[in-house]
C-alpha positions in Angstrom: 20.1 -15.2 26.5 20.3 -11.5 25.7 17.7 -10.2 23.2 19.1 -9.1 19.9 16.7 -6.1 20.1 17.8 -4.8 23.5 18.4 -1.1 23.7 22.0 0.1 23.7 23.4 3.3 25.2 24.9 5.9 22.9 28.4 7.0 24.0 28.3 10.7 23.4 24.8 11.6 24.3 23.7 8.9 26.7 20.5 8.4 24.7 18.9 5.0 24.2 18.3 3.7 20.7 17.4 0.3 19.3 19.6 -1.5 16.8 18.5 -4.3 14.5 20.7 -7.4 14.1 22.6 -7.5 10.8 20.5 -9.0 8.0 21.6 -12.5 6.9 23.2 -12.9 3.5 21.3 -14.2 0.4 22.2 -17.9 1.0 21.3 -17.9 4.7 18.1 -16.0 3.9 17.1 -18.6 1.2 17.7 -21.5 3.6 15.6 -19.8 6.3 12.9 -19.0 3.7 12.7 -22.7 2.7 12.7 -23.9 6.4 10.0 -21.4 7.5 7.9 -21.7 4.4 8.2 -25.4 4.2 7.6 -25.9 7.9 4.5 -23.8 7.8 3.4 -25.6 4.6 3.7 -29.0 6.3 1.7 -27.7 9.3 -0.9 -26.2 7.0 -1.3 -29.4 5.1 -2.1 -31.2 8.4 -4.4 -28.4 9.7 -6.6 -28.3 6.6 -8.1 -31.8 6.9 -8.5 -31.3 10.7 -10.4 -28.1 10.2 -12.3 -29.6 7.3 -14.0 -31.9 9.8 -15.7 -28.8 11.2 -16.5 -26.9 7.9 -16.4 -27.3 4.2 -13.0 -28.2 2.8 -12.8 -25.0 0.6 -13.5 -22.8 3.6 -10.9 -24.7 5.8 -8.3 -24.3 3.0 -9.0 -20.6 2.6 -8.8 -20.0 6.4 -5.6 -22.0 6.8 -4.1 -20.2 3.7 -4.7 -16.8 5.2 -3.4 -17.8 8.6 -0.3 -19.4 7.2 0.4 -16.4 4.9 0.2 -14.1 7.9 2.4 -16.4 10.0 5.0 -16.7 7.2 5.1 -13.0 6.7 5.9 -12.5 10.4 8.5 -15.3 10.3 10.1 -13.9 7.2 10.3 -10.4 8.6 11.8 -11.4 11.9 13.8 -14.5 11.1 14.3 -15.0 7.3 15.3 -11.5 6.3 16.3 -10.2 9.8 14.6 -6.8 9.6 14.5 -6.6 13.4 10.9 -5.6 13.6 7.5 -7.0 12.9 6.0 -6.4 9.4 3.4 -3.7 8.9 0.3 -3.7 6.7 2.4 -2.9 3.6 4.6 -6.0 4.0 1.6 -8.2 4.8 -0.3 -7.0 1.7 2.8 -7.4 -0.5 3.6 -10.8 0.9 0.0 -11.9 0.3 0.2 -10.6 -3.3 3.4 -12.6 -3.9 1.7 -15.7 -2.4 -1.3 -15.1 -4.7 1.0 -14.9 -7.7 2.7 -18.1 -6.7 -0.7 -19.8 -6.4 -1.7 -18.6 -9.8 1.6 -19.8 -11.3 1.2 -23.4 -9.9 -2.5 -23.5 -10.9 -1.6 -22.3 -14.5 1.1 -25.0 -14.7 -1.4 -27.8 -13.8 -4.0 -26.2 -16.2 -1.4 -26.3 -19.0 -0.5 -29.9 -18.2 -4.2 -30.9 -18.4 -4.6 -29.1 -21.7 -1.5 -30.8 -23.2 -2.2 -34.2 -21.6 -5.9 -34.6 -20.6 -5.2 -37.6 -18.3 -1.7 -37.3 -16.8 -0.5 -39.8 -14.3 -0.1 -38.8 -10.6 3.7 -38.8 -10.9 3.5 -36.4 -13.9 1.2 -34.1 -12.1 3.4 -34.1 -9.0 6.5 -33.4 -11.1 4.8 -30.5 -12.8 3.3 -29.1 -9.6 6.5 -29.4 -7.6 8.5 -27.9 -10.4 6.1 -24.9 -10.7 6.1 -24.6 -6.9 9.9 -24.5 -6.8 10.1 -21.8 -9.5 7.3 -19.9 -7.8 9.0 -20.2 -4.5 12.3 -18.8 -5.9 10.4 -15.9 -7.5 8.6 -15.2 -4.3 11.9 -15.3 -2.3 13.4 -12.7 -4.7 10.3 -10.5 -4.5 10.3 -10.6 -0.7 14.1 -10.1 -0.4 14.5 -7.4 -3.0 11.2 -5.4 -2.6 9.1 -6.3 0.4 11.7 -6.7 3.2 14.5 -4.6 1.8 16.0 -1.8 4.0 14.2 1.4 2.8 16.5 3.8 4.7 18.9 5.8 2.4 22.5 5.0 3.1 24.8 7.9 3.5 28.5 8.2 4.3 28.2 11.5 6.1 26.2 12.3 9.2 22.7 13.5 8.5 22.6 16.0 11.4 21.6 19.4 10.1 24.1 22.1 10.6 22.8 25.6 11.6 24.5 28.4 9.8 24.0 31.8 11.6 22.9 34.7 9.4 23.9 38.2 10.6 21.9 41.1 9.4 23.9 43.6 7.3 23.2 47.1 6.1 21.8 45.7 2.9 19.4 43.4 4.7 18.0 45.1 7.8 17.1 43.1 10.8 13.5 42.3 11.5 12.0 44.6 14.1 8.8 44.5 16.1 7.8 48.0 15.0 7.7 47.0 11.3 
């Protein structure tokens, strides 16, 4: 199978340049976002108890959360949003910020539930948590698609090659000479 990132030859100059595959549309990106994020979430939920056998649960959860956020950022850049390149520090920090905001939103939803109903049943907790997670996930998808992994190159309709305009000295503007 040929790589989507293989170099291609330019026709006029013979130079080599890399081309990124076309970014998927919004629906395809959202499906990929759910599959990548959900898949990593399922793996993370299995990894935390395994790692918690070796260290305190809170430390295991923190370690897996950081690792899964880094992994998801890589997957989202390469697969979900089709940037054609690995994410840099900026994308990693912004993705971590959006994950932190999603965590805060789900925690706040459960806190509000426990304030309104001090002893909710497990089903009620799950409904509130999963609803908040779904809304936070949609918000996170929008932030990642519209701000973090958006194409930052300006789009022009004309070539951006600079054109040199020769300037000839005239009698009004004498030419520069070495003696001056």
